N, C-alpha and C positions, 0 to 999 in steps of 0.2 A: 618362182620363189619370190616371196616378198623380200625386199631389200631396201637399200637406202634411196633408191629411185622411187619407191612406193610412198609417195607423199600424201598427206591429207589434202593436197591441192584439190583432189577430186572431192574430198569430204566436205570442205566448207561450202562448196558451191552445189554439191549434190542435194543438200537439204532444200535450197531454194529451187533448184531445177525440178526435183521430184514433186515438191508442193505445186509448182506450176503445172506439171503434167497432170497431177490429180485435179487441179482446177479445170483443166481442159476436159477431163473425163467426167466432170461434175454435173451440174443441175440444169443445164439448158433444156428447156421444154419439159421440165419435170412435172408441171402441173397436170399434164395429160396422162401420166403414167399410171398403170394399174387400175384404170377406171372400169374395166370390164367386171372385175370382181367387186368393186365398190358400188356399182350401179344397181345392185339388187334392190335397194330402196333409196329414195331421194334423200332422207336425213343422213343415212350412212355415206352417201356420195358427197353430200355437202361437207360433212365432217372430214372425210378423207381429203377432199380438195383443200380444205382449210389447213389441215396438218401438212399437206404437201407444199402448199404455198408458204407456210411459216418456215418449214424446213429449208426450202429453197432460198428464201430470203436470208435466213440466218447463215446458211452456208456461204452465200455470196458476201455477207458482211463479216465473215470470219468468226461468227459466234458458234463454234462447233458443238458446244455442250447443248445449246438450245436447238441446234439442227438435229442432233442425235435424238433428243427427246421428242421432237415433232415427227421425225421419220419413224421412230419406234411405234408411235401411236398410229401413223399411217399404215405401217406394216401389219399391225394387228387386224386391220380391215382388208388387207390385200397381201397375205403371207407369201404368195407366189409371184409377187411383182419383182421382176429382175431389176427394174430401174430403181425401185425404192431400196432394195437390198444394196445396190451400188452406192446410192447416195448416203445411206446409213453407214456403210463401210467407210466411205470417204470422210464423213464427219468423225468417225472413230479413229481412223488412221491419223487424221490431223491432230488428234489428242495423244498421239504416240502409242496407241494400243494396237500394234501391228498384227499380233496374233488373232485378235478378235476380228479385225478387218479382213484378214485372210480367210477366216472361217466363213464370213458372210459372202465373200466373192466365190468361194468354193461351193457354197450352198446355191448361189445364183447360177453357177455353171451346171450344177446337177439338174436345175430346172430347164436351162437353155444352154446346152453344152457348147454350141458354136458361137455364142455371142461375142462379137469382136471387142466391144467396149469392156465387157467384164474380163475378158482375157487380158486386155491391155492393163486394166486397173490391177488385176491380180499380179501381173508381172511387176508393176511398180511397187506393189505392197511387198512382194517377195524381196525386191531389191532393197527397200527401206529396212526390212528385217534382216538384211545381210545374208539372205538365202539366195546367193547369186546364181548358183547352179539351177535352182528352181525357176528363177526369173528369166534365165536366158532364152529358152525356146519361145516363151510368151512375148518377150521384147523383140526377138528377131522376127516373129510372125507379124507383130505390129509394124515394125519398120519396113517389112516387105510390102504389107498392104497399104500403109500410109507413110512413105519415106519423108517425114517432116524432119526439121532440125532437131526437135525434141526427141523423137523416137530414135533417130540415128545416134544422137549424142548419148542418150541413156544406154542404148545397147552397147555402144563403144566403151562406156565407163564400166558397164557390167563385165564385159570381156576383160577389161583391164584388171578389175578386181579378181578375176579368175586366173590372172597371170597369162592370159592368151593375147600377148601383146601385138603380134602381127595382125591377127584378126581384128583386134581392137582398133588398130590404126586405120583399117579399111573403113570402118563405120565412122570414126572420128574425122577422117579426111573428107568423107562425103558430107558430114554435118558442117564442117568448116567451110566447105564450098558454098553451102546455103547461107551461112552467116560469116563471111570472111573476116569481119572485124571482131569476132568473138574471141578475145584473148584467152579466157579460161579453157576453151576447147582446144585452142592451139597449144596451150601449155601442156595439157595432158597428152595431146597428140605427139608433141615432141618427146615426152617421156616414154610413150609407147614405142615410138621409133627407136629410141635409145635402147630400150630393153630388148627390142627385136634385133639390135645391132645394125639397124639401117641408118648409118651415120649420114648418108646423103639426105635422107628424110629429115634428120635432126637439123642439119644445116639449113635446109629449105624452110623448115618451120621457124627456126631462129630468125632467119632473114625476114620472114613475114611479120613476126612479132616486132622486130626492130623497125620495120616500115610503118607499123601502126603506132607504136609508142616505145621508143628506145629507152625511155626512163622508167618503164613499167617494172614492177617487182618481178614479173615473169621473165623479162629480158635479163635482168641482173641474175636471177636465180639460175636460168639455163646457162648463162655464161660461167657462173660459179661452178656448176656441175662439170662443164667442159674443162675448166682449170683443174678441178679436183681429180678428174680421171687421168690427168697428165702429171699428177703429183706436184702441181703448182699451188701448194696449200695457202701461201700468203695471198696470192691473187684470188683464189677461191674465197678465202675468208673475207676479203674486201668486197667481193661481189655479193656474197650472202648478207653482209652488213648493209650494203647499199639496198638490197631487196627489203630488208627490215626498215630502213629509213623511208623507203617509198611506201611501205605498208607494214606497220608494226604487227599486224595480225596475219601476215602472210604465212600460211601453213607450211611446215617442213623446213623452215630456215633454221630454227634453233636446233632441230635434230641434225641438220647438215653441219652446223657449227660444232655440235657435240661429237659427231663422227670424226671430224678433223682433230679435235682435241683428244679423242680416244686414241687415234692412230699415233699422235705425238706423245702419248703416255701422260697426258694431262687429265688424270681421272677425275679429280674434284671439279675441274672446269667442265668436263664433259657431262658429268652428273648434273651440274647446275643447268646446263643447256637443255638436257632431256627433261628435267623437271619444269623448266619454263615452257617447253613445248606442250607438256601434258597439262599444265595449268590452263592453257588455251584450248587444247584439243585432247581431252583425256582418252580418246579411243585410238590415238596415233599408234599404229603397230610398231613403227621403228623405235620410237622413244620407249614404249613399254618393253619391247624386246631388250633394248640396250640397258634399261634400268634393271631388268631381271638378270641380265648377264653380269652386270657390275656387282649386284648384290650377291649373286651366287659366288662370284670370285672373291668377295669379301666375307665368305663363309656365313652368309645370311640367307640360306635357301628358303626359309619360311617366309621372309619378307619378299623374296623374289617371285614366289608363286603367283600372287594376284596380277602382277605386271605381265608375266608370261601368258597367263590365262586370257588376259585382255587382248594381247597381241594375237593370239590364236583365234579368239572370238572374231576379231576383225578380218583375219585371213586364215581359215582352217588349214591351208596348204603351206603355211609359213614354216619351212623345214627347220631353219635355225632355231626358231622359238620352240618348236616341238622337241628338238634335241635338248635345249636348255631346260625345258620343263621336265623331261625325263631325268636329266642329270640332277636337278633339284630333288626329285623324289628319291633318287638313289642316295643322295647325301642325307636325306631325312629317314633313311632305312625303310623306304616304302617302295620296294621293287615291283609289287603288283600294280601300283598306281603309275609306275614308270612305263609299263608295257604299252599302254594305249598310245601315248604320244610318240614313243620311239618306233612302234610298228607303223604308225601313220607316216612318220618321216621317211621310212624305207619304202613305203608304198608310193608316196608322192615322188620320191627321187631314189630309185633303186641303186643308183651309183653313189649314194651318200655314204662313203666308207665309215666315217666316224659314227653315224647313227647305227650302223650294223654293229660296230665295236661296242658301243654303250648298251645297245640292246642285248648283246651277249653278256655283258656284265649283270644286267638286271635278271636275265634268265639263270645265270650262274648263282645269283643270290637266292633264287627261288628253288634251286636244286635241280634244274633241268639242264644237266651238263651236256647232253647230246645236242640240244637246240642251241645252247651257248656256243658250243664248238663250231656248229654250222655257221652262226653269225660271224664269228671271228675269222673263219675260213673265207667267207665272202668278203670281209673287210680286207684280208690279205690279198685276195685276188684282185680286188678293185685297186688297191694301192699299186700292185704290180703293173696293172694296165696303165696306171697314171704315172709310170716311170718311177715307182717307189717314192712318190711324193709323201712326205710325212703327214700324218693326221694333224690337222690344225683346227683350232677353234676360231674361225674367222668371223669378223663382223660382216653384216650383209654386204654382198658385192653387187655392183650394178654394172 
């Protein structure tokens, strides 16, 4: 479940990391690619080589539009060149057109199904498109074949995005051993350990960060999280503010401050913190979820919808956001629209009693009384197993 430990810490560095991975998968030796098809006549081969050289040079210089143009012309002379398809896809991906890049990689794999470079590139493209489940087998395959820091790190981050924290920690730990001074990897490794409830691992990672740079925002942030979980809100607040002082753009700090304000019933202050987070990182699932939750509770479900939809786009398994989205649709008298997120919430977490209860409400509104009764019965059984704990609308829990 995505929760307050799910920071965009990964998000601000993922962009740079993935672009670096794409660069590694790029245009080395590209001038020789596809020459079999292009060598049918000398003029065609000369043009092909010129286009490839132009594209390669533009790609290396970061002129992705020019690279795309050159590689498209080269591809017209060698339409089955896996290498040109890869370079064209890279130039397109760097322009933010992930779906087009994915289609080109898939086309290359139809030509050469086992090509390791294409599979790696496709995994990165899926990841950038937030299609984490599609990315995982390709990234895992790449990290097994070539266990570099980049491949292990990206696989670990992908698993983290899929809420598979114990597995994520295995890859991130291996990556951190290859680059022991890399604090961003240690940062997300510590969060993976925390979510997996491996507190010894968290302590070990915290000590490693402190040994590298005790004044780093990561050190302050992790200490703030530790204070937060022991209800030492004042100390947590100070550490989060220290993290901001060390790096005003450190992701997740404003959302962390907002969550403390929310628990202390300081709703206007919490709302302001979440808005500050979203001003820097508009895809932040935590702040989007909390903004949606606040707006729904303020009887503004229509305004809440886009925030909740963004949170779910960032993490399709975010059960609290799915529940909130369903509740918003019910408030808007849209029970049919409520069914999909509520059913998804119960699929992801079958023990989520409140999701079953609200799903029953939506089914009842649609006249399906038998299905509504079943969902309410499940809710009651779950509550009984949980020692009759009352249904609560909790903020994300870490």
